[in-house]
Structure formats: structure tokens, C-alpha cells
Phi, psi and omega in degrees: 000130185292136173284004171292346177267141178250135174271127180256132176246137173256121174274099203290320188211330182085182193261324187226000184299133186283119180292346176282347183245335187223158184280063179253132178284146182233307184285161176305321180294317178294318179299314181297316181294318180292321176300316182298320177298316180291319180299314180295334178275353174125357181283127176266335186241137174246117175273117194242129163253150179253142182243152175299141184259355178293148181307128177078004184248013188295345178275356183259144179287155175231139173243022175290119183302327181287326173298312179300317181294319179297317178296313182293324176298318179296319178296314181293324178294321182287331187224079180305130180095351182298150180257127178267128173244109186268131172292147174231006187297130181205146174276146178090175187263359178272108181250016187296323180292320179294319178294320178299319176298315180300318180297326181280322190269327184055060177292154176280335177227144173227130179291131182235103180294123197263002179186168184273144181217136164291113186263104191230153170201141176247155172276177182299330181274005179090352177286158180290134176291332171210161178303132179310132184226155175254117174276095193271120177221068179292167188300318181300322179291315178300315180299317179297319177296315180300318178299317179294323178295315177301316183295336183251012175073022180256135174283127175291134171250108187281112181270123187240116184265350182208165186297320179297329178288321175303315181292329179296327181301321177298323178292325175299320179294314180299325179287338174101001181263348177256155177301154182296332178237080189287124175298126190236132181245114180273109184266117187235141175112348171293133190303329181256013178240209180292136180288157174279078186230114182299337179295338182282341190297316182294327175296313181299321180300328181290345180259359179284150174295136182301136179085007183280137164283138182220157176214170173244141165251121187238119188252128179155208181257218183292348178292352179286336191291325174299329177290317176302316182296317180292324175302314179299320182291329183270000176094008177280164174272166196234141178220139165204179181154173185289352168294326190260325183202155172247010191239138176274167182303332180274004178092351177286153177284142180283154173276346181159191187294323182302317181295319178296317181293325175303316180289327176294319176299326178293324175301316178298315180298321178300330180269007179077023182247145175263174187259132180285137171287168176304319179296318178293321178298318178300319180292316182294324182266001178059039180288137182083358179287146180292000000 
């Protein structure tokens, strides 16, 4: 399958964004409708977080396997052939709820946070936007997630927030617990991680395991779009959605995921690349391979 094709992922909703303030889908019906807009615009993969369904609780995450299953069933019904990429991010060493969701949903891809990061952000006055926190992903936790993903037929997508985490993925391969060609997601734009700077991409590519499929997750405002464009030019796969940004390249706020994916597809077209169908994405990413 030609790498002239780009696989598009829609980051559907995120983990804590308040639906009363931003256009993030929460209910199964909202998730399905937003997925359909993104799917029709070219996204083959939906990166999914699950939200509490109780009244007034939609900004909070849920790890109830039945909530996850209801949402994923609605997404799959709305978009036959779509690929589910399930978030697994959690603080602490207890991953039992995330594994239970994976066992119930059977995603084809599962996001695997590949290293620990001080997760920080300041406001304009220098105060913390939230209490400083450690997004803890020690090796034993990463290894346990990879084992659970293998057991449930999900390809690990190694999410890397910093250069040292990118380099760690190669060590996971050398140690033998990660796939020989680990799918790698370069997460850029977190204030305490890698910046959303297109100049960084060629450096990062030099640290990837040879033969790896890679993509960028770019978090921020309209400044994310030059990184998407450079990713397309360098042969990476592409992701956006209201989890990552609310802004279009011209600085206007998006109406939702469909509009963001339309602009992402344009980045691929600008680089002379066409968009992979779900079947082509499965082949390119070796989904379902032993």
C-alpha cells in the first residue's frame, strides 16, 4: 500500500472538556453524529474517550464498559468499517477499569502512553491552570497495557509527549515487549512537553524505529496547522479533532469535528497525498496481523 496515502484520525471528544462551553460530543447519539461528519470528511479512525452519561456529568470521564460499548456500537452503526482507537490514559497504577473496557469493546487500536510527564500549564498571570500533576506511565504500567492490548487484539499506539519518551519506545522494542514496528504518535503542544513546532519533526523522525508508522497529535490553537502540513509533507499520518483544538487555520472557531477533518484532508492534498479508506488504513497499519 502506497505511503502516498494518509490515514486520518479524528480525536472525537477528549477527557475533561466541558460540553457546556465547547462543541464536544458526550452522548452516544452525539458521538455517532460527530463521527459521521468526520468519517464523511475522510477520517478512518476515531480516537474515543468515554464520558459519564448522568445528567450534568458529561464533562467527567467514564470507564464503565457498558457506557463504552454503547458509544462504540453507535459509532460503528453510523460509520460501517470505522476503526476504533480507545484511550487508556489514567493516573496511578490500577489499570483494571481500562482493561475491562478494552475487553468489552475490542478496539482495533488502543492508545498507550509511553512515558511519564510533568503535566503543567500556566495562566497569563503565571498561576497554575491546574494543580501541577504527574502523568505517571512507568515501564511496568506501559508493559501491562501492551500485554492487555495484545490479549484483546488491539494494536498499541505509543503516545510520546517528549523526546526522551520517543527514544524510550525503541528501548521497549529492544527489550521485547513492544512490537518490532511500533506505531508512534508524536504529541506536540502540551506546555510541558514537545512544542508544536514543525522544525522539530525531522529531528523526531531520526529517533523513530525504522519502518514505523507515525502520526502527530498537535494541541493548541491555529498554530497547530503548520505542524499538520509538515507532517503530511514528511509522510506521517494525521490526526485532529475537538480533543486537540477548536480552531481552524484561519483562526476561526470550528463548528465541530467534521470541519476540522476537512481541513486536515486539505493538508494531505497540499502534500500530494490522497486519503486512505478504512480498508486501506487497516492494511497500512497492519491491523489484525498476528
